[in-house]
C-alpha positions in Angstrom: 6.5 134.2 51.0 9.4 135.1 53.4 7.3 134.2 56.4 6.3 130.8 54.8 10.0 130.2 54.0 11.1 131.0 57.5 8.4 128.6 58.9 9.3 125.8 56.5 13.0 126.1 57.4 12.2 126.1 61.1 10.1 123.0 60.7 13.0 121.4 58.8 15.4 122.2 61.6 13.1 120.7 64.2 12.6 117.5 62.1 16.4 117.2 61.9 16.7 117.6 65.6 18.8 120.7 65.5 18.1 123.5 67.9 21.4 125.5 67.7 23.4 126.6 64.7 26.2 124.1 64.2 29.8 124.9 63.3 30.5 125.1 59.6 32.0 121.9 58.2 35.8 121.9 58.2 37.4 122.7 54.8 39.2 119.3 54.6 35.8 117.5 54.7 34.1 119.7 52.0 34.8 117.3 49.1 32.8 114.6 50.8 29.6 116.5 50.8 29.8 119.5 48.5 29.1 119.0 44.8 31.8 119.9 42.4 31.0 123.1 40.5 33.8 122.5 38.0 32.1 119.3 36.7 31.0 119.2 33.1 27.9 121.4 32.5 25.2 121.3 29.9 25.0 124.0 27.2 23.4 127.3 28.1 19.7 126.9 28.6 18.6 130.4 27.8 18.8 132.4 24.6 20.0 136.0 25.2 18.0 137.1 22.2 14.3 137.2 22.0 11.5 139.7 21.0 11.6 141.9 24.1 15.4 142.2 24.0 15.3 143.1 20.4 12.6 145.7 20.9 14.3 147.3 23.9 17.7 147.3 22.0 16.0 149.1 19.1 14.5 151.7 21.4 17.8 152.3 23.3 19.9 152.7 20.2 23.6 152.0 20.0 26.2 153.2 22.4 27.6 156.6 21.5 31.3 157.4 21.0 31.1 159.6 24.1 29.7 156.8 26.2 32.4 154.4 24.9 35.1 156.9 25.9 33.5 157.4 29.4 33.3 153.6 29.9 37.0 153.3 28.9 38.0 156.0 31.4 36.0 154.2 34.1 37.6 150.9 33.4 41.1 152.4 33.5 40.5 153.4 37.1 40.3 149.7 38.2 43.2 147.3 38.5 43.6 143.7 39.4 40.7 141.8 40.9 38.5 144.9 40.7 38.6 144.9 36.9 37.0 141.4 36.9 33.8 143.1 38.2 33.7 145.3 35.0 33.9 142.4 32.5 30.7 141.0 31.1 29.7 138.0 33.2 30.4 135.4 30.5 33.9 136.8 30.0 34.5 136.9 33.7 33.5 133.3 33.9 35.9 132.3 31.2 38.7 134.1 33.1 37.9 132.8 36.6 36.7 129.3 36.1 40.1 127.6 35.7 41.8 129.2 38.8 38.6 128.7 40.8 38.5 125.0 39.8 42.2 124.7 41.0 41.1 126.0 44.5 42.0 129.7 44.3 39.8 131.1 47.0 39.9 134.7 45.6 38.8 133.4 42.2 36.1 131.3 43.7 34.8 134.3 45.6 34.7 136.7 42.6 33.2 134.0 40.4 30.6 133.2 43.0 29.7 136.9 43.3 29.4 137.5 39.6 27.3 134.4 39.1 25.1 135.3 42.1 24.4 138.7 40.5 23.5 136.8 37.3 21.1 134.7 39.2 19.2 137.7 40.4 19.3 139.4 36.9 17.9 136.2 35.2 15.2 135.9 37.8 14.2 139.6 38.3 15.5 141.8 35.4 14.3 140.0 32.3 14.1 142.0 29.0 10.3 142.1 29.4 10.7 143.8 32.8 13.3 146.2 31.5 11.2 147.1 28.4 8.1 147.9 30.4 10.2 150.0 32.9 12.0 151.9 30.2 8.8 152.7 28.4 7.2 154.0 31.6 10.2 156.1 32.5 10.5 157.6 29.0 6.8 158.5 29.1 7.2 160.1 32.5 10.2 162.1 31.3 8.3 163.3 28.3 5.6 164.7 30.7 8.1 166.4 33.0 7.9 170.2 33.3 11.4 170.5 31.9 12.3 167.4 29.8 16.0 166.8 29.8 18.0 165.3 26.9 20.8 164.5 29.4 18.4 162.5 31.6 17.0 160.7 28.6 20.6 159.7 27.5 21.5 158.6 31.0 18.4 156.5 31.2 19.2 154.8 27.9 22.7 154.1 29.0 21.5 152.6 32.3 19.1 150.2 30.5 21.6 149.4 27.8 24.0 148.3 30.4 21.4 146.2 32.2 20.3 144.5 29.0 23.9 143.7 28.1 24.5 142.2 31.5 21.3 140.1 31.2 22.3 138.9 27.8 25.8 138.0 29.0 24.4 136.0 31.9 21.9 134.3 29.6 24.8 133.0 27.5 26.1 131.2 30.6 22.7 129.5 31.2 20.9 128.6 34.4 23.0 125.6 35.3 26.3 127.4 35.2 24.8 130.4 37.0 23.3 128.2 39.7 26.8 127.1 40.8 27.4 130.4 42.5 26.3 128.9 45.9 29.0 126.2 45.6 31.8 128.6 44.6 31.0 130.9 47.5 30.7 128.0 49.9 34.0 126.5 48.9 35.7 129.9 49.2 34.1 130.3 52.6 35.2 126.9 53.8 38.7 127.9 52.7 38.5 130.8 55.2 37.6 133.6 52.8 35.5 135.9 55.0 34.1 138.1 52.1 32.9 134.9 50.5 31.2 133.9 53.8 29.3 137.2 53.9 28.4 137.0 50.2 27.0 133.5 51.0 24.9 135.0 53.7 23.5 137.5 51.2 22.7 135.1 48.4 22.4 131.5 49.5 18.7 131.5 50.1 17.7 133.7 47.1 16.3 130.9 45.0 13.9 129.7 47.6 12.3 133.0 48.7 9.8 133.4 45.9 9.2 129.9 44.7 7.3 127.7 47.2 7.4 124.7 45.0 11.2 124.9 44.7 11.5 125.3 48.4 9.3 122.3 49.1 11.3 120.1 46.8 14.7 121.2 48.4 13.7 121.8 52.0 16.7 120.0 53.5 19.2 121.8 51.3 17.5 125.2 52.1 17.8 124.4 55.8 21.4 123.4 55.5 22.3 126.6 53.7 20.4 128.6 56.4 22.4 126.9 59.2 25.7 127.6 57.5 24.8 131.2 56.6 23.8 131.8 60.2 26.9 130.3 61.6 29.1 132.4 59.3 27.1 135.6 59.9 27.1 135.2 63.7 30.9 134.5 63.7 31.4 137.8 61.9 29.1 139.6 64.2 31.1 138.4 67.1 34.1 140.0 65.5 32.3 143.3 65.3 32.1 143.3 61.5 30.2 146.2 60.0 29.1 144.4 56.8 27.8 141.5 58.9 25.9 143.9 61.1 24.2 145.4 58.0 23.2 142.0 56.7 21.8 141.1 60.1 19.7 144.2 60.2 18.4 143.5 56.7 17.4 140.0 57.8 15.6 141.3 61.0 13.8 143.9 58.9 12.3 141.1 56.9 14.6 141.3 53.9 15.7 137.7 54.0 14.7 134.2 55.3 17.7 133.9 57.7 15.8 135.1 60.8 12.2 135.9 61.8 11.3 139.5 61.5 12.1 141.4 64.7 11.5 145.2 64.6 13.0 145.9 68.1 16.1 143.9 67.4 16.5 145.5 64.0 16.3 149.0 65.5 18.7 148.1 68.3 21.3 146.9 65.9 20.7 149.7 63.5 21.6 152.1 66.3 24.8 150.2 66.9 25.6 150.6 63.1 24.8 154.3 63.4 27.4 154.6 66.2 30.0 152.6 64.2 29.6 154.9 61.2 29.5 158.0 63.3 32.8 157.0 64.9 34.4 156.7 61.5 33.0 160.1 60.4 34.0 162.0 63.5 30.3 162.4 64.7 30.3 159.9 67.5 29.6 162.1 70.4 26.5 163.6 68.7 25.2 160.1 67.7 25.7 158.8 71.2 24.0 161.7 72.9 21.1 162.0 70.4 20.3 158.3 70.5 18.5 156.3 67.8 16.1 157.9 65.2 12.7 157.4 66.6 9.5 156.7 64.7 6.1 155.1 65.3 7.2 151.5 64.9 8.2 151.3 68.6 6.9 152.8 71.8 8.8 155.6 73.7 9.8 153.0 76.3 11.0 150.6 73.6 13.1 153.4 72.1 14.6 154.2 75.5 15.6 150.5 75.7 17.0 150.5 72.2 19.3 153.5 73.2 20.4 151.8 76.5 21.0 148.4 75.1 22.4 149.7 71.8 25.1 151.7 73.6 26.0 148.7 75.8 26.2 146.4 72.8 28.4 148.8 70.9 30.8 149.2 73.9 30.9 145.5 74.4 31.2 144.1 70.9 31.7 146.8 68.2 33.8 149.7 69.7 37.1 148.1 69.0 36.2 147.2 65.4 35.0 150.8 64.9 38.3 152.2 66.2 40.3 149.8 64.0 38.4 151.1 60.9 39.4 154.7 61.6 
């Protein structure tokens, strides 16, 4: 599916006569072409309660007093914006929507991130999926040489939290959740670099597993791809570590942003290794040892990865790694 998506997007770009990635639109022109995510929305289209959710909830049981106390201690560790990531998604939406609609870039970013996570939950972590997984894991735990009550409790807590998150997202409904792209894009156009990288990570999600949806929205998918590439490449030029990780993921075949390229992925992975080694005080060892070698490339290719990776690090990423220390 990813290969088909990449091909379709490439065709769309050719049809549009675009060969190079254009500059992102200027913030002051955004209102002319970007739909307003604060416009009135229809009621939630999903019900957070159905048979699989009820059955899973019954299997998991209620949250214990000990778990409630542990959650309270965890929440007390977070302050300010970070606390908004602990709120149920529907509560976070209620808190963030008004400041985001006023143009607060931080609010737009956090709201976009929370809704983007909801989009993935609603698409991939439905109660039916959680129920089947939980049953399988409970059965496997029962057959373990040394079954553990603590492991079983941790498992129940994990799935209880996932189910609660799904139900909170379902209360918002698909239409509200789908506005995540617009919130992240608006924040990115306002200069919020974290929103730009979040856009890179999420903007093409909805097209990757639904060929019909892609075919119906090929121009919008191509537009998002161009903007995501422009923002990602700008952050790569700054030597940003998170951007480097996203680029490697794309080259590995984990997204539709770029064609899969194993050599380029390993080259940039070695640069990332050098950046992290510099931060951890292990740079000399990582530089001398070179990249981790496996059968995906030939010995000659690995030699080239080491040579070019060191050169790329020195040229574009060394200063950023030093600043991070």
